[in-house]
N, C-alpha and C positions, 0 to 999 in steps of 0.2 A: 073461160078458164075456170076449172073447178078449184074451189078453195082447199088449201092444205089442212089436213087434219093434224091433230097433235101427234099421232103416230107417224104420219109422213114427215113432220118436222123433226121428230126424234131420230128417224132413220137417216135423214140428211146430215144432222149434226154428228152422228156417230159414224159417218162414212170415212173411209181412208183419206188422208191428206193428199194434196197435190204433190207430185213428184217432179224434180227438176230433170229436164231432158239434157241440159248442157253439162260441161265439165265443172267439177267442184274444186276450188283451190284449197289446198291444205294450209297455206299460210299466205299472208299479205305480201305483196312484192315490196322491194326496197324503194325508198323515196328516190326520185330522179333529181333532186336538188338538195343542197345542204340543209339538214333538218336536225334540230335538237331532239334528243331522245334519252330515255333512261334505260340502261341495260344492267343486267346482273352479272356477277362474276361467272356464272354458269354459261352465259351467252357470249362471253368475250374471251378470246385467246390471244396470246402474243403473236407477233409477226414472225413466221417461221424462218425467214431469210434475214433476220436481224443481224447486222454485222457485229454487234457486241456479243461476245461469247464469254467474257469474263465478268466478274462482279464489278459493278460501278463503284469507283473509289469513294464516291459520296453516298453510298447506299444507306449507311447508318444515319447520316445527317438528314437525308430525305425522309427516311422512315420516321425519325423523331418529329420532323415538321408535320408530316401527314397525321401522325397519331394525335398531336396537339391541335392542329388547325383544320384537319380535314384536307380534302383534295382541292387546293386553290386553282390548279390549272388542269382540268380533266383532259385526257388525251382525245385527239380526233380518231374516229373509227371508220371502218369501211367493211365491205364484204365482197368476196369474189363471186362472180356469177355462178349460181347453183350451190354456193357454200351454205353450210348449216350454222356456222358461227361467225360472229363479227370478229375482226382483227384490228390491231393497232395500225393506224395509217402511216404516221411518220414521227416516231419518237414517243415514248411512253411505256415501253416494255418494263423498265425498272419500276415505275409507279404501279403498274399492274401486279408485278411480283410482290411489291410491298403491301398492296391492298389484300392480296390473298393471305399473306402472313398475318396481317392485322385482323382479318376476318376469322382466321382459325384460332387466334389468340383471344379475341375479345367477343366475337359473335355480335358485334355492333353493326346495325343495319346500314349505317352511313359508309361502312367499308364494303358493303355487299351490293348496294344499288348505286350506280354511278351515272350522273348526268353527263352525257357526251354529245359531241357534234358529229352527226353522221354525214359523211361525204361519199357520193356515189363512186363506184369503181370506174376509173378512167379507161379510155381505150387502150393505152399502153400501160396497163395497171401495174404489172410486176416491175417494170423498169422504173416507173415513177415512184412506186412504193420504196424500192431499194435505195434509189438516190435520195429520196426524202429522209429515210432513216440514216443514211450516211451523213447528210448535212446536219440533221437534228442532233445526232450523237456527237458530232464534231463540235457543235456549238455549246452543248450543255454538259456533257460529261467527259469529253476527250477520249477518243478511242486510242488504243495502242496501235503502234505501227503495223503489226501483223493483222490486226482486225480490219484496219483500213485496206490493207493489201488484199485480204481475202474478200472484202466487200467489193473492191474494184474488179477483182478477178471474176466474181459472180456476175457483176454488171456486164463484163465483157462477154460472158457466155450468153446472157439474155440478149444483148445487142446482136450477136452473131446468129442466134436463133431467129431474131426479128428480121434481119437483113438477108440471111442465107449465105453469107460470105464471111471469110476471115478478115478481122479488122487489124490494121496496123496500130501501133501505139499512138501515133499522132491522131488518127481518126477516132480512136477510143477517147483520147483527151478532149477532142472537139465535141463528141456526143455527150460526154459527162458534163462538160461545161454548159452545153445547150439545155440539159435537163436539171440544172441548178446545183451541180457539184463541181466547181472549177478545180482543175488539177493539171499540172504541167506534164508534158511527155517524159522528160528525164525522171520525174518522180515515179511515173508509172513503170519505167524500166527498172528502177530499184525495187519497186514492190514485186514485180514479177520474178526478179532474181531471188528475193527473199522467200517467196512462196515455193519456187522450184528447188533451190539449193540449200536454204537455211532451215526452213520449217521441218523437213524430214529428220534433221539431225538434232536441233535444239528447240523443240516445241515448248518446253517448260520455260526456257529463258525468254523466248519471244512473247509468249502469253503472259509472262511476268512483267512485261513492260519495256523490253529492250527498245531503245529509241532509234530514230533515223540516223544520227551520226555514227552509232556503232554498227548499224546495218550497212551503211555505206562503206565503212572501213572493212568489214568482213567480205562484202562483195568485191571490193577492189583487191583485197588480198587473194581471193579465189581466182580472179581473172589474171592477176600478175603471176601467181604460182602456176596456173595452167600453161601460160606461155613458156615459162622457164622449163616446166616438165616436158612439154612437147619438143622444145629445142634441144635439151640435153638427152632426152630419152628416145630420140628418133630412131637410132640404130641399135638400141638395146632391147633385149628381151626381159621385160619387167614382170614381176610376179603379180602386180596389181595395177589397175588403171587409176588415173588421177581422180575421177569423180568418186570412186569407192574410197580412195585414200582420204580425200578431203572430208567426206561424210563421216568416216570412222574417227578421224581426229577430232572433228567438231563435236561429235556425239559424246566424247569423253568429258566435255565441259558443260553438258546440259544439267541444269539444276537451278540454284538460286540466282536470280538476276543480279543481285547486289554483289555476289562473289564472282561474277563472270568477268574475265580479263582477256581482251583481244591480244595483248602481248603474250600471254601464256599460250593461247591458241597458235599464234604465229611461231613461237619458239618450238612447240611440239611438231607443228607441220613441217617446218624447215629441217628439224632434226631427223624426222622420218624420211623426208625427201633426200637429204644428204646421204643417209644410209642406203636407200634403194638405188639412187643414181650414182653412188660411189663418188660423191663430190664433197668439196670443202664447205663446212657449215658457214663460215664467214663470207665466202664468195657468193654462196646462194643468197644469204641475207642481203648483201649489197645489190645483187642483180634484181631480186624481188622488190627491194625498196625503190630502185631506179625505175623499174617497170611500173610499179604502183603509182609513182609520182607522175609519170607520163600519162597513165590512164586517167588520173584525176584531172590533169590539164586538158585532155581531150574531151572528157565528159562534163566538165564544168561549164557553166553558162558563159557565153562569149562576152568579153568586156570590150566596149568600143575604145579605139585608140584615143589617147589623150591629145589635146591640141598642142601645137608646137610651141606656143608662147610660154617661155620660162620653164619648160619641162624637158629635162634631158634623161628621164628614166628609161625611155625606149632606146636611146643610143647606146652603143657598146661602151663598156666601162674601160677607160684608158687613164693613164696618169695625168693627161691634160684636162683642164677644166672643161665642162660640157659647153656646147655652143648654144647661144641664144639667138632669137630672130634678128637682132641687131648686133653685128659683130663688134666685140669690144675686147680690149686687152684684159688679161687676168687681173683680179683685184690683188694688190700687194698685201703681204702679211701685216705690214705696219698699219694698214687702214683700219680704223675702228669698225666693229661689226655693225651692220645696219640693223634696224629694228623693224623690218618689214618681213612678212612671210613670203614664201614662194607662191606666185611670181613676185618680183620686186615691186615696191611702191604700191602694194595693194591697200586700198583704204579700209577703214573699220567697217564691219558688216552692218547692214541695216537691222532694224528690229525684227524683221522676218524676211525670208526669201521672197522676192517679188515674183508675181506670176509671169509666165512666159508670154511674149507677144505673139508667138505662133504655136498655140496649143495643139493644133492639128498636124503639125509637121512631124515627120518621122525622125529627122535628124535635127537637133537644136542648133541654132546658130552659135558662132563664137561668143557673141555678146550674151546670149542666154546662158551658155556654159559658164562664162565668167561670173555672171550675176548669181547663179546658183552656187558656184564655188564660194563666193564671198559670203553667201548666206550660211554656210557651214563653218565659217571661221569665227570663233568667239574672241580671240585675242591674238595679236601678232607674236611670232616666234623669232627671237634674234638668231640670225644666220647670215652666211655669206656664200657666194658661189664657190670660193676656194675651199671653205670648210666642207661644203657639200661634196666637192670633188674628192677631198681626202677621205671622207666617210665612205664614199662609193668604192674607192681603191682598197680600203681596209676590208670592207665587206666582201669584195671580190677575192681577196687573198684568203680570208677565213672561211669562205663558203656560206656566210650568213646572208639572209635576205634583208636588204635595207628597205624599210617601209617608205613609201612615197605618198605624201599627203594628197597631192592633187590627183594622182592616179587612182587612189583608193577611196576618197571621200564621197565620190559621186556614184560608186557602185551600189546598186540596190541590194541590200543585205536582207534576206527574209527572216527577220527576227521573230515574227509571229505569224503562223499560217492559219490558225483557227479564228473563228469569229466571222461575222458578216462582212467586215471590212478588213481584210488582211493587211498587215503593216509591213511594208518593205523599207521605209525610211521614217523614223520617228519625227524628224524635224521638217522635212520638205513637205510643202502643201501644193498639190497640183493646181493648175490654173482653174480647172473646172470646179474645184472644191472651194475656192477662195471667195466665198459669198456667205453672208450671215445665215441665211436659211439653210444652205447646204451644210455649213459647219455645225449648226444645231442638230441636224439629223444624225451626223456622225458622232457628235458628243453624247447625245442621249443613248445611242446604241452602245458606245463604249461603257457608259455608266451602267447600263443594264447587264452587260457581260461581266463587268467587275462585280456587281451585286449578285450575279448568278452564282459565282463561286461560293458565296455565303448563303445561297438559297433565298435571296431577297430581291430577285429581279422584279417581282410584282410591285415592290414598293417604290420603284422609279417611275415617275410620271413625266411625260413630255409636255413642255410648255412652249409658247411662242416668244417669250421674253427671257431675260436673264441669259444664262449660258445654255439654255435648252431643256433643263429638267429640274424637278424638285423631288424631294424624298418624303415619303410618308413616315414622319417621325413619331407617330403615336406609339409604336412598339417600343421606342426607347425609354418610355416612362413606365413600362410594365415591370413585372417581376424580373430582376436581373437574371434569374435562372431559366426564364422562359425562352431566351435566345442564347445562342452560342456566343462566345467572346468574339469570334471572327465576324459573325453577323452584326453584332452591335458596333464593333469597331469600323466595319465597312460602311454601314449606314451613317455613322457619326462623321466619318471623313467626307463622304459624298454630300452630306448635308452642309458641312462647313464650306465646301467648295461652291455650292450653288446658292445657298440662302441669301448671301449678302448682295446679290445682283438682281434681285426681284424688286418690283415697285413696293413702296412702303406699305401700301394697302394690302398687297398680296403676300407680304413677307410672313413666313411661318414662325413658329415659336422660337424663342432665343435658344442658342446652343449652350449646353453646359461645358464651359471651358475646361473644367477639371476632367470631365469624361474624355475630351479630345486629348488632353495631355497624357492621360493614362493609356489611351488606346493607340495613339499614333505610332509610337515606337514598336510595340509588338506587331502591329499590322504590317508595317513596312519591313521590319528586320527580323521578327520572331522573338521568342523567349529563350531563356537559358536553362530551362528545366527539362533537359533530357529528351524523352520521346515526344513531348508536346512542343518542342521548339519550332517545328514546322507547321503545326496544326493551327496556330493563331495568326499566321501571316499570309499575305497574298502570294499566289504562285508567281513564277517568273513571267508567265504569259499575262497574268493580271497586272503585274507591275509595269510591263511594257505598254499595256493598254492605258494605264493611269498616266504614264509619261505622254502618250499620244493625246489623251484627253486634255491634259494641261496645255500642251502645245496648241491644240485647236482652240481652246478657250482663250488663251492669250491673244491669238490672232483675231478671234471674234471680237474681243473687247477693243483691240486696236482699230478694227474696221468701224465699229459703232462709235468710237471716240473721235473719228476723223483723222487718225494718224495714218498718213500715207506711207506705203511701203517705200522705204529708202529715206524717209524723213527722220532725222535723229530726234530722240525724245530728250528734252532738257531735264537735267537732274538738279538744277539750281533751285533754291527756294524762291 
């Protein structure tokens, strides 16, 4: 082989480079597992099907926190197959909008480059993303009723595209629950009525925050009025149909939510119906009211019948005293009133309702029912069977409803639908929950949701002792203006509730009693200074969660102190 000359070597070095024969990728593919990455605002877009379409009520609070602290909780991101931009995966659109504002105002790089957790696009990506946004918004910001309704309606469309068939409301409720957004079928029915019949007429009122009770009253009014219109106008030639009449009347009241009055809507609707139907206004009002009451009774959740022991509420009201399981003559008027609640001779309640002996049974036994009933009685009420009979007779003559304790106390009342653990009964503790480790899981979640209202959820840390959580109190010693009054008061209260139950070695810094004294009243009740009266206090939902937290913490301490359910606690020194 001949040796290469310098000229040959130069020729080889200056030759054209090798060319790739295969395809060349324009960009790297997305990771196939959860991967931390840093993206810029140019690369990230909000989720286009986000159910929240109005401004987050806590927008200014969140913006102030991000401006001072940066982004404590970066949003999870994903990307559709073939997409050019990353999108928010499940909650975080408000934070993204705030970051864009702060970047345009400050040009600070920490608002432009965002460390995020990338999660691959799942197989059922659109449905999973939508239900994730519904659940996340419900937990952190509280969607308005119409936003939830539109989100559920969009989910229905996606489910029907996926399955290729029309879904019933029950099947839609089942699929939403399976994908992480539990919702009952009657609630879906009200949402669909709101989207179909109310949204075209009063969009400003609905987007302004009209709540579920008002929506339910409006839909009930529409159904009742429809029935009366069809019955009275069957043989008449009317100039307008009822859907158009209802829409036109309702549209007259679209505007500020605070000034919206269902009574005025009803008055105007009945007035126009009376004119078109040539009917008496008062008779229409009576008929619509009766029809509306029947509709509410038919659409409300069924209530199981109360047991026969000592309860005569289900029996027809007569002048005679109601019957009891053991026949006995009426109590004479001269007999002194007994001091026991209904049913008679019921003992004082235990410290907490005992767990059911048959947690898996669909229908509780009579013993379980009586035990749970006693658990809701704080003190006896002086009464007699004869006095109760007289009260029922008077109520029957006046048309007033006589409340019955035993029939109403065990009804599950949905006092709070948001949060990870919805509260149907503040007091009752389910048998499956009645264990220290399970109680701590619920307690710390309620503490975080309460702190979330003040933007301080990240300062709640779960622990395996005490009542289940501790607070990061370092921020309480900083500049008083660095945190809002609501944030400082909330942390102070949660710290006071949790600090005293930890081991001495792990106990945090001592609490400033003066700070708690100043903060407790405004936090629970609000202030008297006009527009700021509501800004410094917990919301109604937050207050319910606080009550539930206290109830669970009391039960936890009972269990760990060895106080058996049903064992009276001595109050003697």
